[in-house]
N, C-alpha and C positions, 0 to 999 in steps of 0.2 A: 216346676213351677211356671203356675199361671199366668194370662198376660195380666190380671187384675192386680197379682201378687208384683210383677216385677215393674208393674207403672208405678204402683206406691213407692217401693222403695227407690226408683229413682226421683221420685219427687220427696222425699226427706233431706231432711238437714246434715242427720245422722244417723246412723245403721251400725245397730249392735248385736250381736248373733251369742250363743250356749252352745254347747256341744259336750255336755256333762249328763244332761238326761239322755243323748241320745249320740249321734256323730254321724257326718256327712258319707254318705256312701257314692262312687264314683266321682268324686270331685274333691279337689283341696280348696280350704280357705281362701286361698291367693286364688284358684280360677275361679272361686264363685265372686268376688272383687272384680276380676276380670268381666266378666258377665252379668253381672247389674252396672258395671260402669261405677262405681262408687266403692270407698274404701268400707272395709267391715271391721268395729271393735270386737275382738272376742273376750267375752267375761266369762269369769271362774265364778262356781258356785255360790261364796259369801257375798260377792260383787251385785247378784242378783237378787239373793235372798235375802241379807240383810242391808244392802248399800242403798243409796237413792242415784244411781248413776243415771238410772232407765228414766224416771220421775222428773230429774233434773233438765235433762236434756227436751226432755217432753216440754217443761217449763219455758225453756228457750225457743223452740219451734218446734219442727213437725222431726219424729223417732221413730223407727223403726227396731225392732226386737225381733229374731228368725230363729229357729230352732228347728232340727230333723224331725220329721215326722206331725203330728199335729199339737198343735202349743197348749191346747185348753185337755192336752191327756197326764199333765201334771199337776197336780194342785199345786205348786211353785208358782206355774203361772197365771192361774186362778186369780191368786193373793197380789200377784202385780198389778194385775187389769183392777182388779177390783180399788187396790190403795190409788191408781188412777183415775179412776171413775169418782170415786171419794175424795178426790180433790180440784174436782171440774176440770178433768184435761178428758175431750174427747177421744173416744178410742175405735178402730175397726180392726176385726177378725178375719184374719184372710186362711180359712183352713187347708191342713195340708193331709196328706195318706198316712195314715195312722194302722204300728204294725197290728193292731185289734182288729183292724179288719183286713190288712194286708197278707198276715198267716194264713188265715182261714181261706181268702180267694186263692192263695197260691198251691193249696192242698188239697182245693176242692171240698172242702166242709162247710157246711151251713153257719156263717154266720149265727141266725139265731136259734143254735144248737149249743152256744156257749154259757156255762155260767162263770163264776167268781174268778176272775183272772188270780194269780199269785206271782210273788216274785220269790226266788230262791238266792237267800246274801250267801257271800263269800265266808264262808266256816272261820270262827273268832274264837279264841280262848273265854270255857266258858257262855260262850251264846250258840245256843243245840235250840234253836226254833222250831215249833212240831207242826206250827201252824200250818204251812204251807202244805203238806203231807195231810194234813185233816181236812184241809180246802179240798184238795184236787178228790179225795176220797168221796165227800160229801158231792161234789157234783157229777161223779160215776156214780153213786148210789142214785142219781135221781137222770141217771143216761146223759147228763152232760158232759161237753167236750170242755177241757181247762187249759186254757193258755198261761202257760209258765214263762215270764219274763225274767232277766237274768241279770246279776247284779254289776253294775259297773262303776268302777273306783278311778273318773276321768285322768283325776289328778295323779295318779298312781301308773296311769297305762294297763289298767287291768280291767280285763272283759271276763266277765266268766263265760266259758264256752259248754255247747250242748254237749257232750261229754263230761264236761264236769258236773252239770247240773244233774244227769240221769244219774251218775253215780252219788248224788247227793241222798236223788230218791231211793235207791236202793240200799245204801245204808241207814236210809228213814226206812224203808220196811223192815228192814233186820232189827233195827229199834222198836217200831211202833206195831209190827205185825197185824198190820189191821186189812192186808189181803189186797192192796193196791195193784203190787207187781207180781208175774211173776213170769215164767220164761217165755210163757205162751202173750203175752201182754204187747200188744203191738203202740211203741212210741212213735210223736212224731221229730224230729229234727230238723228247724230250717236256721241258713247261714244267708246272711247279706239280702234278706227276703226285699223283692224289689227291684234289687240292682241287676246290672250287665251280668254278673257272674254269679247270680244266685244258686243255691245247692240245696238240696232236699231229701232227705232220707228218712223213711218209714220201716221201722223193723223192732225186734227185740232189745229189752234193755242191755244185754251183755254186746250186742252189735254195735249198739249208739254208745256205749260207754267207752268203746274202743274204737270209737272213728275220728280223724280227725278232719273237720268241717273245714280248715282255712281261717282266715280273719275275721275278726268282729262286724257286724253282731249278728248273736245267735239268738234263738228263743227252741222253747220245745212245747208243743203240743201233747195232753193226754189225753187222747179220744174218749168219749164215752160211747154210746149207742149208736153204731153207722148204720145211715140207711145205703141201702145197694147201692146207689149213685156216690155216697162217698167212699163206702169199700171200693168201687172201682177207679176213682180218682187216686188213692192213695198205692195202688197197685199201679194203676199207667203213670202217676204224674211223682210217685216218691219210690218205687220201688219195693213197696210192701207185698209180703207172702202173699200168695193169691188162696192161701186156705180163709182167709177173711171173709172172703165172696161167698163162703157157706155158710158164715156164721149167720 
């Protein structure tokens, strides 16, 4: 947390937070309260997206809203800020570290070589979208990497794992047969990226699908065309097979 953010939080009349788009790593909500010296009201999704709790607090005085990661990486929070601005409420944004940049940095991949990010949803009866697979395939055809975000059901305590996501992709390959994956494909799986117990792994789909990466949050990267420095980074930082250095 930056000095600017800490100062702003301590000057506010009310402090709110949400942990359904992401979650705290290396700290609990209680530890966060102790650190900033203020009580924190944790809101559910409906209270943020459909309610006026934060707007009403801002009408009364100075209110802060905290999220894990970068607050503007979710359209929910863009909407909240616009609602405040349209009511004449002054807003100030303090950026955080986003998985969109942290994942690339952790694996030593060049951020400007990423295409459109995708999200893999938990399977549901009658709902089996092909768009995540198709978008990854399009990125790959252009030589671009893909950051794969994984579904979160915070209210149910469910967080998709990297192994589940890779199995989802393997199943999509069986169904759609676009040539995205085979046993020579190298995928990247990250767990708790940016934390003190970060875990990184790069290897074939069968390895990642069978590996327990530990507690959430997880992400997956499907690499595109690798620069030799990126290949070297995957080998040294995430245990990728050395054969990629020859590709």
